[in-house]
C-alpha positions in Angstrom: 8.0 -26.0 -52.1 10.4 -23.0 -51.8 7.9 -21.3 -49.5 7.6 -24.3 -47.2 11.4 -24.6 -47.1 11.7 -21.0 -46.2 9.1 -21.2 -43.4 10.8 -24.2 -42.1 14.2 -22.3 -42.0 12.7 -19.3 -40.3 10.8 -21.4 -37.5 14.0 -23.6 -36.9 16.1 -20.6 -36.6 13.8 -18.7 -34.2 14.1 -19.1 -30.4 11.5 -21.4 -29.0 10.7 -19.2 -26.0 12.0 -16.0 -24.5 13.2 -16.4 -20.9 11.6 -13.8 -18.5 13.3 -11.8 -15.7 11.5 -10.9 -12.6 12.7 -8.3 -10.2 12.4 -8.8 -6.5 13.3 -6.2 -4.0 15.1 -6.7 -0.8 13.4 -4.4 1.9 13.6 -3.4 5.5 9.8 -2.9 5.5 7.4 -3.8 2.7 3.7 -4.9 2.5 4.4 -8.2 4.1 6.0 -6.7 7.1 9.6 -6.3 8.3 12.6 -7.8 6.6 11.0 -9.0 3.4 11.6 -9.9 -0.2 8.9 -8.3 -2.4 7.4 -10.3 -3.9 8.1 -13.2 -1.7 6.7 -15.9 -4.0 7.7 -16.2 -7.8 6.7 -18.7 -10.2 9.1 -19.3 -13.0 9.5 -21.5 -16.0 12.8 -23.3 -16.2 15.4 -20.9 -17.6 13.6 -17.7 -16.3 15.7 -15.4 -14.0 15.2 -13.4 -10.9 17.2 -10.2 -10.5 17.5 -9.4 -6.7 17.6 -5.7 -6.3 19.5 -4.3 -3.3 16.7 -1.7 -2.5 17.8 -1.2 1.2 21.3 -1.7 2.7 22.6 -4.9 4.7 20.5 -7.6 2.5 21.6 -10.5 0.3 20.0 -13.2 -1.5 21.1 -16.8 -1.0 19.8 -20.2 -1.9 18.6 -22.4 1.0 20.5 -25.7 1.1 17.7 -27.2 2.8 15.1 -26.2 0.2 16.6 -26.6 -3.4 16.3 -29.3 -6.1 19.0 -31.9 -5.7 20.7 -31.2 -9.1 20.2 -27.2 -8.8 23.3 -25.0 -8.4 23.3 -23.2 -5.1 24.0 -19.5 -5.2 25.0 -16.7 -2.6 25.0 -13.0 -3.4 27.1 -10.6 -1.2 25.6 -8.1 1.1 24.2 -5.2 -0.9 24.9 -6.8 -4.2 22.2 -6.9 -7.0 22.5 -10.3 -8.5 20.5 -12.0 -11.2 20.0 -15.9 -11.0 18.8 -18.3 -13.7 16.7 -21.1 -12.6 17.0 -24.0 -14.8 15.9 -27.0 -12.6 12.3 -27.6 -12.0 11.3 -27.6 -8.2 10.9 -25.4 -5.1 13.8 -23.1 -3.9 14.0 -21.3 -0.6 15.8 -18.1 -0.7 17.1 -16.4 2.3 19.0 -13.1 3.5 21.8 -14.2 5.7 21.7 -11.4 8.0 18.0 -11.6 8.7 17.3 -15.3 8.2 16.2 -15.7 11.9 13.9 -12.7 11.4 12.1 -14.5 8.6 13.4 -12.8 5.6 12.8 -15.7 3.1 10.9 -16.1 -0.2 9.8 -19.2 -2.1 10.4 -19.8 -6.0 8.6 -22.3 -7.8 10.1 -23.5 -11.1 7.9 -25.4 -13.5 4.9 -27.4 -12.0 6.2 -28.4 -8.7 3.3 -28.5 -6.3 3.5 -26.1 -3.4 2.2 -28.8 -1.2 5.4 -30.6 -1.7 7.2 -28.1 0.3 9.2 -29.7 3.2 10.7 -27.1 5.8 13.1 -28.9 7.9 13.2 -28.2 11.7 16.6 -26.7 11.3 15.0 -23.7 9.7 14.6 -20.8 12.2 10.9 -20.6 13.4 10.0 -17.2 11.9 11.6 -18.3 8.5 9.8 -21.6 8.7 6.4 -20.1 9.3 6.8 -17.4 6.5 7.6 -20.2 3.9 4.6 -22.3 5.1 2.4 -19.2 4.8 3.5 -18.5 1.4 3.1 -22.0 0.3 -0.5 -22.1 2.0 -1.9 -19.2 0.2 -0.4 -20.6 -3.0 1.9 -17.8 -3.7 -1.0 -15.1 -3.6 -0.5 -11.9 -1.7 
C-alpha cells in the first residue's frame, strides 16, 4: 500500500507534459525566397512557444488580426526584437512582418488539430501574403 501511495504522489506531482519551444528565423533571404520566416509553418501543441529570432535587421513578428482564433491574445514584436510567444488556444495563426507584409513575409502556425483546410484568408490581405499563406496550407506545412 505504501508503494502505491508513493507512486501516486510522484505521478500527481510530475508535470503532465513539457512545453516545446521552436525557433523561427526572420530572414531577408531563405530557402523559400526573399523576406521569409524559416520555417514558414509550425505545428504546435497548446502551451508550446515560438522564439522569433532577429537573424536579419528590419524584421518583426506580429499576429495577423484576420487570422487568429477569436479568444487568442494578439501580439506584436518590435523591429529587430527577438520575442518568445506562447500559443495556448487551438487554431490557425497568421504571423506577419509589418515592414514586409506586402512583400509576402508571413507564416502559418497550427495549434492543436485545427485543419489547414479551414484557413480563410480575407481579401484584405496583400496578394503576395495571401498566396504564400495559401501555398503553405496547400502543401500541408511541408517544405
